[in-house]
GUFIPA-123601 format. One line per field, with one value per residue (C-alpha): residue in one letter; chain; x, y, z. Coordinates in steps of 0.05 Angstrom, whole numbers. Layout:
N
r: A:...
c: A:...
X: X:...
Y: Y:...
Z: Z:...
END
This chain:
606
r: M:L:R:W:T:A:R:M:L:Q:R:R:S:A:S:R:M:H:A:A:G:L:A:R:S:A:L:F:M:L:M:L:A:L:G:A:C:A:S:L:P:G:T:P:G:T:A:V:V:E:Q:A:G:H:A:E:R:L:L:A:D:G:E:F:V:A:A:A:A:E:F:L:A:L:S:R:T:H:R:G:D:A:S:A:Y:Y:R:L:R:A:A:E:A:L:R:D:G:G:D:I:E:A:A:E:R:A:L:G:D:I:K:R:R:R:L:H:G:D:E:P:E:R:L:D:L:L:D:A:E:V:A:L:R:R:G:D:H:E:R:A:R:A:L:L:T:F:D:D:A:T:L:S:P:E:L:R:V:R:A:L:E:L:R:A:R:A:E:F:A:A:G:D:A:F:A:S:A:R:M:R:A:A:L:D:R:H:L:R:G:G:D:R:E:H:N:R:E:Q:I:R:E:V:L:A:T:M:E:P:A:A:L:R:E:R:F:A:T:L:P:E:N:D:A:M:R:P:W:V:E:Q:S:L:R:S:K:G:H:P:L:A:R:T:L:P:R:P:N:R:P:V:G:T:M:R:P:G:D:G:G:G:L:A:P:E:G:Y:V:A:P:R:Q:V:A:L:L:L:P:L:A:Q:L:A:G:V:S:E:P:I:R:D:G:F:L:S:A:Y:F:A:D:A:A:A:Q:R:P:L:L:R:I:Y:D:A:G:S:S:P:A:D:A:I:A:A:Y:R:R:A:V:A:E:G:A:D:Q:V:V:G:P:L:Q:R:E:A:V:G:E:L:F:R:L:P:L:E:A:R:V:L:A:L:N:H:P:D:S:G:E:V:P:P:P:G:S:A:E:F:G:L:L:P:D:A:E:G:A:Q:V:A:E:H:M:L:A:R:G:I:T:R:A:S:V:L:I:A:G:A:D:W:A:D:R:A:S:R:A:F:R:T:Q:F:E:A:G:G:G:S:V:V:G:E:A:R:L:G:D:K:D:V:D:F:A:P:A:I:A:Q:A:S:G:L:L:G:S:D:G:N:A:G:V:F:I:S:M:R:P:Q:Q:A:R:L:L:V:P:Q:L:R:V:A:G:I:G:A:P:V:F:A:T:S:H:I:Y:A:G:D:A:N:A:S:L:D:R:D:L:E:G:V:E:F:C:D:A:P:W:L:F:G:S:I:P:G:R:P:L:R:A:A:V:S:G:R:L:A:S:A:N:G:F:G:G:R:L:F:A:F:G:M:D:A:Y:A:L:L:P:Y:L:D:W:L:F:A:N:P:D:A:Y:V:A:G:A:T:G:E:L:T:A:D:S:F:G:R:I:N:R:L:V:G:W:A:R:F:R:N:G:M:A:E:P:V:E:G:A:L:S:A:L:P:S:R
c: A:A:A:A:A:A:A:A:A:A:A:A:A:A:A:A:A:A:A:A:A:A:A:A:A:A:A:A:A:A:A:A:A:A:A:A:A:A:A:A:A:A:A:A:A:A:A:A:A:A:A:A:A:A:A:A:A:A:A:A:A:A:A:A:A:A:A:A:A:A:A:A:A:A:A:A:A:A:A:A:A:A:A:A:A:A:A:A:A:A:A:A:A:A:A:A:A:A:A:A:A:A:A:A:A:A:A:A:A:A:A:A:A:A:A:A:A:A:A:A:A:A:A:A:A:A:A:A:A:A:A:A:A:A:A:A:A:A:A:A:A:A:A:A:A:A:A:A:A:A:A:A:A:A:A:A:A:A:A:A:A:A:A:A:A:A:A:A:A:A:A:A:A:A:A:A:A:A:A:A:A:A:A:A:A:A:A:A:A:A:A:A:A:A:A:A:A:A:A:A:A:A:A:A:A:A:A:A:A:A:A:A:A:A:A:A:A:A:A:A:A:A:A:A:A:A:A:A:A:A:A:A:A:A:A:A:A:A:A:A:A:A:A:A:A:A:A:A:A:A:A:A:A:A:A:A:A:A:A:A:A:A:A:A:A:A:A:A:A:A:A:A:A:A:A:A:A:A:A:A:A:A:A:A:A:A:A:A:A:A:A:A:A:A:A:A:A:A:A:A:A:A:A:A:A:A:A:A:A:A:A:A:A:A:A:A:A:A:A:A:A:A:A:A:A:A:A:A:A:A:A:A:A:A:A:A:A:A:A:A:A:A:A:A:A:A:A:A:A:A:A:A:A:A:A:A:A:A:A:A:A:A:A:A:A:A:A:A:A:A:A:A:A:A:A:A:A:A:A:A:A:A:A:A:A:A:A:A:A:A:A:A:A:A:A:A:A:A:A:A:A:A:A:A:A:A:A:A:A:A:A:A:A:A:A:A:A:A:A:A:A:A:A:A:A:A:A:A:A:A:A:A:A:A:A:A:A:A:A:A:A:A:A:A:A:A:A:A:A:A:A:A:A:A:A:A:A:A:A:A:A:A:A:A:A:A:A:A:A:A:A:A:A:A:A:A:A:A:A:A:A:A:A:A:A:A:A:A:A:A:A:A:A:A:A:A:A:A:A:A:A:A:A:A:A:A:A:A:A:A:A:A:A:A:A:A:A:A:A:A:A:A:A:A:A:A:A:A:A:A:A:A:A:A:A:A:A:A:A:A:A:A:A:A:A:A:A:A:A:A:A:A:A:A:A:A:A:A:A:A:A:A:A:A:A:A:A:A:A:A:A:A:A:A:A:A:A:A:A:A:A:A:A:A:A:A:A:A:A:A:A:A:A:A:A:A:A:A:A:A:A:A:A:A:A:A
X: -31:27:47:-27:-25:39:10:-46:2:43:38:58:131:161:166:228:299:342:414:444:502:558:530:458:501:538:472:442:506:491:419:427:472:421:370:412:410:334:284:207:168:168:88:70:28:9:84:102:43:64:139:111:67:119:170:112:103:173:181:118:154:217:259:286:342:311:248:297:324:259:239:310:294:229:258:311:253:213:225:198:160:145:221:231:169:205:270:242:212:276:309:249:260:336:319:264:320:371:419:416:477:451:387:427:461:388:366:413:396:318:286:231:192:177:151:77:24:63:128:167:160:178:242:257:252:300:347:340:360:419:437:437:481:526:522:498:442:429:412:368:329:320:289:243:207:151:77:60:-10:-37:13:-8:0:59:106:80:110:175:177:166:219:268:257:271:342:353:343:381:441:438:440:362:349:284:258:281:237:178:182:179:123:81:97:75:1:13:49:30:59:139:145:111:149:213:195:178:247:278:238:264:338:337:309:358:412:382:400:339:347:337:281:246:256:227:173:154:142:93:15:-27:-48:26:42:109:83:78:145:181:147:164:239:247:214:269:324:293:268:191:153:96:32:-23:-85:-155:-207:-266:-333:-382:-410:-431:-498:-534:-601:-602:-658:-641:-644:-709:-741:-741:-682:-616:-557:-503:-444:-475:-457:-476:-427:-455:-412:-370:-311:-280:-207:-186:-137:-190:-141:-75:-98:-170:-160:-157:-195:-256:-274:-261:-301:-360:-358:-369:-424:-458:-456:-477:-540:-557:-560:-626:-640:-649:-578:-542:-493:-475:-431:-375:-315:-252:-196:-137:-88:-20:21:20:7:-53:-82:-72:-106:-161:-171:-166:-222:-262:-255:-272:-335:-358:-333:-332:-305:-253:-240:-170:-127:-97:-31:20:62:2:-26:41:40:-29:-15:39:-15:-56:-124:-192:-230:-224:-184:-197:-142:-139:-73:-14:39:111:138:98:72:1:-54:-63:-110:-182:-164:-153:-119:-149:-110:-109:-39:2:34:-28:-55:21:11:-57:-31:18:-34:-79:-25:-4:-83:-73:-18:36:98:141:139:172:164:156:143:138:197:154:155:88:109:167:128:82:131:168:104:94:160:156:85:102:167:136:80:137:139:209:210:260:271:251:259:231:213:229:174:199:213:169:210:211:247:310:267:227:286:316:255:228:284:278:206:194:123:99:27:64:89:59:76:66:64:48:39:-4:-54:-14:49:16:-22:53:82:28:28:105:101:61:112:167:135:110:43:40:-25:-8:-30:-33:-45:-106:-60:-71:-144:-161:-227:-274:-291:-248:-248:-210:-151:-158:-161:-87:-96:-134:-135:-99:-129:-124:-140:-189:-245:-310:-355:-326:-353:-421:-464:-447:-505:-513:-484:-505:-497:-439:-476:-524:-466:-423:-476:-486:-414:-351:-312:-339:-309:-242:-184:-232:-281:-230:-227:-301:-308:-253:-294:-358:-324:-289:-365:-390:-335:-351:-405:-372:-300:-302:-343:-285:-232:-265:-281:-227:-276:-325:-316:-355:-375:-343:-337:-265:-269:-282:-256:-232:-190:-131:-124:-75:-128:-107:-157:-147:-179:-188:-194:-242:-214:-231:-206:-205:-246:-254:-229:-272:-266:-311:-310:-279:-332:-319:-293:-292:-247:-179:-170:-198:-254:-238
Y: -48:-87:-44:-54:-129:-138:-96:-140:-201:-176:-205:-188:-206:-231:-180:-202:-192:-258:-253:-259:-309:-311:-368:-334:-269:-312:-338:-271:-252:-303:-300:-227:-237:-294:-240:-192:-240:-258:-235:-231:-234:-159:-158:-152:-214:-277:-287:-229:-230:-305:-282:-226:-273:-323:-271:-256:-322:-337:-270:-300:-370:-335:-342:-272:-275:-313:-271:-206:-237:-247:-179:-152:-195:-165:-96:-103:-122:-59:18:82:65:-4:-19:26:-5:-79:-56:-29:-98:-125:-82:-97:-171:-169:-124:-172:-222:-182:-169:-85:-81:-127:-79:-21:-51:-70:7:28:94:88:156:180:213:144:120:123:121:97:74:142:129:58:79:127:75:33:92:105:32:38:110:74:13:66:103:167:177:249:233:173:227:272:215:197:263:248:244:168:180:144:91:14:-6:-47:12:61:8:7:84:90:33:65:134:111:78:140:183:140:139:213:214:235:174:205:216:151:119:166:135:70:87:107:48:0:7:-24:-80:-149:-207:-224:-150:-114:-142:-129:-60:-46:-78:-24:29:13:3:70:107:72:107:180:210:226:300:297:255:299:355:322:293:359:380:319:331:295:239:232:159:168:188:120:92:158:143:70:87:140:88:38:92:103:173:164:228:257:234:281:260:263:315:282:327:284:220:166:141:215:193:222:216:146:125:93:156:142:155:116:123:163:124:55:1:-67:-126:-187:-242:-235:-282:-274:-305:-320:-365:-400:-458:-425:-358:-377:-323:-270:-293:-311:-240:-212:-262:-259:-182:-187:-239:-191:-128:-176:-200:-130:-113:-113:-179:-151:-114:-177:-208:-276:-292:-352:-359:-390:-417:-376:-428:-421:-394:-341:-404:-418:-350:-344:-415:-397:-328:-368:-412:-359:-323:-388:-394:-328:-280:-206:-177:-218:-193:-216:-243:-228:-240:-191:-236:-261:-192:-177:-236:-227:-159:-177:-222:-199:-195:-217:-193:-133:-149:-113:-140:-138:-116:-82:-116:-121:-87:-23:-23:-1:-45:-58:-6:-17:-58:-29:-49:-36:-49:-32:-1:20:70:110:106:137:195:210:214:262:307:300:328:378:410:400:454:402:414:372:295:238:171:108:41:-36:-77:-98:-85:-54:-5:12:30:70:111:123:148:191:223:238:270:308:337:357:394:431:387:364:288:301:228:161:94:17:-28:-98:-145:-176:-107:-78:-22:29:90:82:85:140:186:168:189:243:278:341:336:395:411:464:463:445:378:307:233:183:110:48:-15:-72:-54:-100:-58:4:-12:-10:46:102:105:98:167:199:176:204:271:263:304:314:283:216:192:125:82:36:-26:2:-20:-93:-82:-95:-54:-76:-19:-49:-62:6:49:57:86:144:204:169:189:136:123:64:34:84:26:-3:56:79:61:71:85:18:-27:-66:-48:-85:-96:-134:-174:-189:-231:-276:-280:-292:-262:-191:-187:-170:-152:-187:-129:-85:-139:-154:-76:-86:-142:-100:-49:-85:-109:-35:-15:-56:-20:50:34:67:131:138:131:180:231:238:284:225:178:115:125:63:18:32:99:151:108:145:128:155:154:98:42:53:60:112:106:163:136:150:181:159:173:128:154:119:60:59:81:134:168:238:295:290:220:212:267:259:327:338:388:458
Z: -954:-943:-880:-858:-867:-826:-766:-769:-763:-713:-637:-574:-565:-505:-446:-414:-439:-449:-449:-523:-535:-580:-623:-630:-658:-702:-723:-734:-776:-826:-829:-842:-896:-927:-917:-961:-1020:-1012:-1067:-1067:-1131:-1162:-1154:-1079:-1059:-1021:-1012:-972:-932:-911:-899:-853:-815:-810:-779:-733:-714:-699:-654:-616:-607:-580:-646:-641:-687:-738:-736:-745:-807:-839:-825:-852:-912:-923:-909:-967:-1017:-998:-1002:-964:-911:-915:-906:-847:-813:-826:-803:-742:-721:-739:-688:-639:-647:-631:-571:-546:-549:-505:-560:-558:-597:-652:-650:-657:-723:-747:-739:-787:-809:-806:-831:-774:-830:-855:-789:-769:-711:-655:-689:-678:-602:-610:-645:-591:-541:-577:-587:-514:-495:-542:-508:-438:-458:-484:-420:-451:-406:-427:-495:-467:-429:-485:-526:-473:-467:-515:-490:-474:-463:-527:-527:-517:-441:-461:-491:-433:-381:-431:-434:-356:-338:-388:-355:-289:-312:-346:-284:-239:-289:-282:-211:-198:-147:-129:-202:-216:-158:-177:-251:-216:-168:-234:-263:-206:-223:-293:-266:-236:-202:-206:-245:-193:-141:-180:-193:-117:-94:-144:-111:-44:-68:-102:-45:1:-33:-17:55:105:102:26:24:75:32:-29:10:29:-45:-61:-67:-18:-67:-96:-112:-77:-11:17:-9:20:88:83:69:122:172:147:159:229:211:208:184:225:200:172:210:175:189:166:164:125:151:98:95:82:54:-16:-80:-106:-180:-169:-139:-69:-14:-16:30:-4:-27:-7:-61:-32:-39:-75:-46:13:37:108:112:183:214:251:284:293:319:347:402:356:301:336:365:295:264:317:307:232:243:295:243:187:219:251:176:139:110:38:43:72:18:8:68:67:122:103:142:122:154:183:127:67:25:58:57:-11:-29:14:-34:-98:-72:-46:-118:-156:-108:-131:-80:-105:-35:4:76:102:112:183:186:164:120:87:74:33:-7:-25:-42:-94:-135:-191:-150:-184:-127:-79:-17:55:90:160:173:141:103:138:75:88:15:-4:-36:-106:-134:-112:-49:15:90:160:221:296:293:353:309:294:363:389:340:360:434:413:376:441:485:439:434:511:515:531:500:542:557:582:553:594:553:553:526:468:388:391:448:409:345:387:415:360:324:386:389:317:318:384:360:289:332:363:435:458:491:554:568:549:588:574:633:640:643:714:739:796:818:763:805:764:699:724:743:676:629:679:710:670:667:713:742:699:667:597:617:617:608:556:567:525:566:589:649:696:685:685:756:781:744:752:834:832:788:841:893:856:851:787:780:708:672:637:571:544:487:488:511:583:588:596:563:619:687:741:794:847:804:758:817:810:747:771:717:664:599:539:468:446:411:432:426:489:532:496:435:364:310:271:317:373:448:479:546:496:465:518:558:494:468:506:451:461:533:554:506:454:450:416:366:367:346:294:261:263:223:174:151:153:115:49:18:25:4:-63:-33:15:-33:-71:-19:33:79:90:146:169:244:272:335:336:314:258:193:128:77:33:-45:-26:2:70:122:176:245:293:362:415:485:560:632:690:747:811:774:722:648:622:558:547:524:449:453:377:362:360:391:458:468:492
END
């Protein structure tokens, strides 16, 4: 009865450790001596219950040493199981105060057979922490082999964190990072960010070759995959992408709960908030907003959620404030923010409503569970151009790109994917913004290309630069086919200028060239909304897709073979909340961009 009462009185102690000073240690030794002299009535009663309750209150108030002394006094007035329990509580109080040495003394010679429930595992956690303090990582690892499935969330967090420390101390950085990756989903706020920084730091100690070797052993849905990918990117050794191969469109009509037909996987949102920087980045935000609204009003009135639009401002703090306001006003799904820094800051917070971010965070981390990130990434386009060329039998490539960050990202992804598929990059050059004579760059990139049927040229640049480059390639005798990212297309037909791009194939949003089921025709929209024209057309399609994804996010997370037939491409999701986009393909013919047969496929039609 006493043990039960004590547990009922037990409260959750502070989760963070505090440094133990000399004065507090001296106070503990004094109170330990006083506790040894304390006595309680021979018959257990109200006094014991009150003393146990007082000890728990002291612990909850952060009075760790005083609480420990109370528990020790109780342990000395009891025998057997109760004594062991109170001694364990004393050690836990001292551990919570940051004094592991004092906690070790308090543990004394607790008999494990006297402990019940989760108490043996709690003892192991304390002993493991003591072992780590002493530098005995092997003992710590041995103590932490228990099954933590039945433990409370707080104890499971402690077990994972200690295992991570023990593995790192033992020299297994990858195992340590993997423990922290498992720990990540249990944390929030600053604790989560600290843990993520630890993952990055631990993986930074590993050589790229070792990381690649360990990555190859990971299952597709392993929580470590995004962290290894991020670490290798930061080291300049990006991994080739595993492109999705979806085969099942969402929304297939199935018998519903009410006896009628219902679209498979569809879960209507109740209230949606759209967060965009309406003032600072109006040129980008307006086409996204207009595309989102076009898809919204094209939806059946009965299915439309309540929609509110918020200005996400110019800083991460502004975006977070807009998110909190949206949640306070009832939003259950939030679309945005748009800026990478704001996405990263928002993902570090405990999220009360699901987020579909319209960019990927700078840090490369994955979204919190249940949320997602969606963007038009140059990296993804570069990788898919590589796959496209390899499928055409092209195994030798030269690379010519603009001197911009997005072009560098596309180029790195292209090279990684192309070489992983058996291709080789024979040369690469960057073009200056003010250059008009590209002969030196062409010679540098394509001098070893040759004229065999297995040769091709990859470019990533704006249309003005490409219109100068492609004719010079032909003058230089480079007859190999040219493939490009979407940046080459201005978004509108301009036959007089784009004749210089004859034959160039490029990836882009298929809505720009044809009809997409469930989306308004571009020709019908562009006459009414200027934001759907030019470069804005791509962002307009992006906004439409953001709305189309909302009802199907859970279905996409659970079914990797499912896809949304989007305006920007076929949209899938992985188990980490990342929306992947399979692009469409077009080719310049007589100055006009025309869809390639099988334009929605990442691979060309044979």
